[in-house]
C-alpha positions as CSV (number, residue, x, y, z in Angstrom):
1,M,23.1,21.7,-139.6
2,S,21.0,18.9,-141.0
3,R,17.8,17.8,-139.5
4,K,19.3,14.4,-138.5
5,T,22.1,16.1,-136.6
6,K,19.6,18.4,-134.7
7,I,17.5,15.3,-133.7
8,R,20.6,13.5,-132.5
9,I,21.8,16.5,-130.4
10,I,18.3,16.9,-128.8
11,T,18.2,13.1,-128.1
12,V,21.6,13.2,-126.4
13,I,20.7,16.2,-124.3
14,T,17.4,14.6,-123.3
15,V,19.1,11.3,-122.3
16,V,21.8,13.2,-120.3
17,A,19.1,15.3,-118.6
18,L,17.2,12.1,-117.7
19,L,20.4,10.5,-116.3
20,V,21.1,13.6,-114.2
21,V,17.6,13.5,-112.7
22,A,17.8,9.8,-112.1
23,Y,21.2,10.1,-110.4
24,A,19.9,13.0,-108.2
25,T,16.9,11.0,-107.2
26,F,18.7,7.8,-106.2
27,A,21.7,9.6,-104.7
28,Q,19.5,11.0,-101.9
29,P,19.5,9.0,-98.6
30,L,16.5,6.7,-98.4
31,A,14.2,7.8,-95.6
32,T,12.4,4.9,-93.9
33,N,10.1,4.8,-90.9
34,T,11.1,1.5,-89.3
35,V,9.5,0.5,-86.0
36,T,11.4,-2.2,-84.1
37,K,9.4,-4.2,-81.5
38,T,11.3,-6.1,-78.9
39,L,9.7,-9.4,-78.2
40,S,9.9,-11.1,-74.7
41,W,8.7,-14.4,-73.4
42,D,7.5,-14.3,-69.8
43,I,4.7,-16.6,-68.7
44,G,4.4,-18.0,-65.2
45,F,2.6,-18.6,-62.0
46,T,1.8,-15.4,-60.1
47,N,-0.5,-16.7,-57.3
48,V,-2.0,-19.7,-55.7
49,V,-4.9,-19.7,-53.3
50,K,-6.6,-22.6,-51.4
51,T,-10.3,-22.3,-52.3
52,G,-11.8,-25.1,-50.4
53,V,-11.3,-28.0,-48.0
54,Y,-13.9,-30.8,-47.9
55,G,-14.4,-33.8,-45.6
56,E,-11.4,-34.5,-43.4
57,A,-8.8,-33.4,-45.9
58,Q,-5.8,-31.5,-44.5
59,E,-3.3,-29.2,-46.0
60,I,0.2,-30.4,-44.8
61,S,2.0,-27.3,-46.0
62,Q,1.0,-24.1,-47.7
63,P,1.0,-24.3,-51.5
64,S,3.9,-22.6,-53.1
65,F,4.9,-21.5,-56.6
66,S,7.8,-20.2,-58.5
67,H,7.7,-18.7,-62.0
68,T,7.9,-22.1,-63.7
69,D,6.0,-24.5,-61.4
70,A,3.7,-24.7,-58.4
71,S,3.3,-27.3,-55.7
72,F,1.1,-28.5,-52.8
73,N,1.1,-31.1,-50.1
74,V,-2.2,-32.6,-48.8
75,A,-3.4,-35.5,-46.7
76,L,-6.6,-37.3,-47.6
77,T,-8.2,-39.9,-45.2
78,G,-11.3,-41.2,-46.9
79,P,-14.2,-40.8,-49.3
80,N,-15.3,-37.2,-50.1
81,D,-12.0,-35.7,-48.9
82,K,-10.7,-33.0,-51.3
83,I,-8.9,-29.7,-51.4
84,T,-9.1,-27.2,-54.2
85,Y,-6.5,-24.6,-55.3
86,E,-6.8,-21.7,-57.7
87,F,-3.6,-21.0,-59.6
88,T,-3.1,-17.7,-61.5
89,I,-1.0,-17.8,-64.6
90,E,0.1,-14.5,-66.3
91,N,1.6,-13.6,-69.6
92,M,3.9,-10.8,-68.7
93,G,5.7,-10.9,-72.1
94,T,4.9,-9.4,-75.4
95,V,4.2,-12.7,-77.3
96,D,0.8,-14.3,-77.5
97,A,0.9,-18.0,-76.4
98,R,-1.1,-21.2,-76.6
99,L,-1.3,-23.8,-73.8
100,E,0.4,-27.0,-74.9
101,S,0.3,-29.2,-71.8
102,I,-0.5,-29.4,-68.1
103,N,1.5,-31.8,-66.0
104,I,0.8,-32.8,-62.5
105,I,3.7,-34.8,-61.1
106,P,3.4,-36.6,-57.7
107,N,6.5,-36.2,-55.6
108,N,5.9,-39.4,-53.7
109,F,4.4,-42.8,-54.6
110,A,1.7,-43.0,-57.1
111,S,-1.7,-44.1,-55.8
112,D,-5.1,-44.8,-57.3
113,A,-6.6,-43.4,-54.1
114,V,-5.7,-39.8,-55.1
115,L,-7.2,-38.1,-58.1
116,Y,-6.1,-34.8,-59.7
117,T,-8.6,-32.7,-61.7
118,V,-7.9,-29.5,-63.6
119,S,-10.6,-27.2,-64.7
120,G,-10.9,-23.6,-66.1
121,L,-8.0,-24.2,-68.5
122,N,-7.8,-26.4,-71.5
123,I,-5.1,-27.5,-73.9
124,G,-5.0,-25.1,-76.8
125,D,-6.3,-22.1,-74.8
126,E,-4.8,-18.8,-75.8
127,L,-3.1,-16.5,-73.4
128,K,-2.5,-13.0,-75.0
129,A,0.4,-10.8,-74.0
130,G,-0.6,-8.9,-70.8
131,D,-3.5,-11.2,-69.9
132,S,-3.8,-13.7,-67.0
133,T,-5.9,-16.8,-66.5
134,K,-7.0,-19.0,-63.6
135,M,-6.8,-22.8,-63.3
136,L,-8.6,-24.8,-60.6
137,V,-6.9,-27.9,-59.4
138,T,-8.8,-30.4,-57.2
139,V,-7.0,-33.1,-55.2
140,S,-9.5,-35.6,-54.1
141,Y,-9.8,-39.1,-52.6
142,N,-10.9,-41.7,-55.1
143,N,-14.3,-42.9,-53.7
144,S,-14.0,-46.1,-55.6
145,V,-11.0,-47.2,-53.5
146,Q,-12.0,-49.8,-51.0
147,D,-9.1,-49.4,-48.5
148,V,-10.0,-46.5,-46.2
149,S,-7.5,-47.4,-43.5
150,N,-4.7,-45.4,-45.1
151,N,-4.0,-41.8,-44.7
152,Y,-2.8,-40.7,-48.2
153,Q,-0.4,-37.8,-48.0
154,K,0.4,-36.4,-51.4
155,S,2.6,-33.7,-52.6
156,A,2.8,-32.8,-56.3
157,R,4.2,-30.3,-58.7
158,I,2.2,-28.6,-61.5
159,I,3.9,-27.5,-64.7
160,V,2.1,-25.7,-67.5
161,N,3.8,-25.5,-70.9
162,Y,3.0,-22.7,-73.3
163,V,4.2,-22.3,-76.9
164,E,4.2,-19.3,-79.1
165,K,0.8,-18.8,-80.8
């Protein structure tokens, strides 16, 4: 046998051996360690507590809440009247969230005599999965209103909107 023929035979045997090894390697099932995480969105009110009554303000009915909104009903008779409520909001889901908006919607006529103030929670605040936060809402008589002869009874809904962080 000539030297060229021997080199060709060795080359063919080497190529076939490499093809057999490559086939055996890629023919095996691919083992992967995949972890699947189920995501859930579950943010809502979990509690509301009246934290203060000032002046001659009165609570007409107990504050209430559902998972998506909370409400209260108060009567204010004059300057320095106010009632404060502490609302608890909890992220019971698995997705971190960011506060997009806080809406206080009066259920009856709008009046300059009644002011709503929110503290303890700001637009853009983050609420991590499993955490809770508190928001203080103050319903107060506007001391700059001149007409103190009216008894202003106000009920309102509070809606907080979160978006995925």
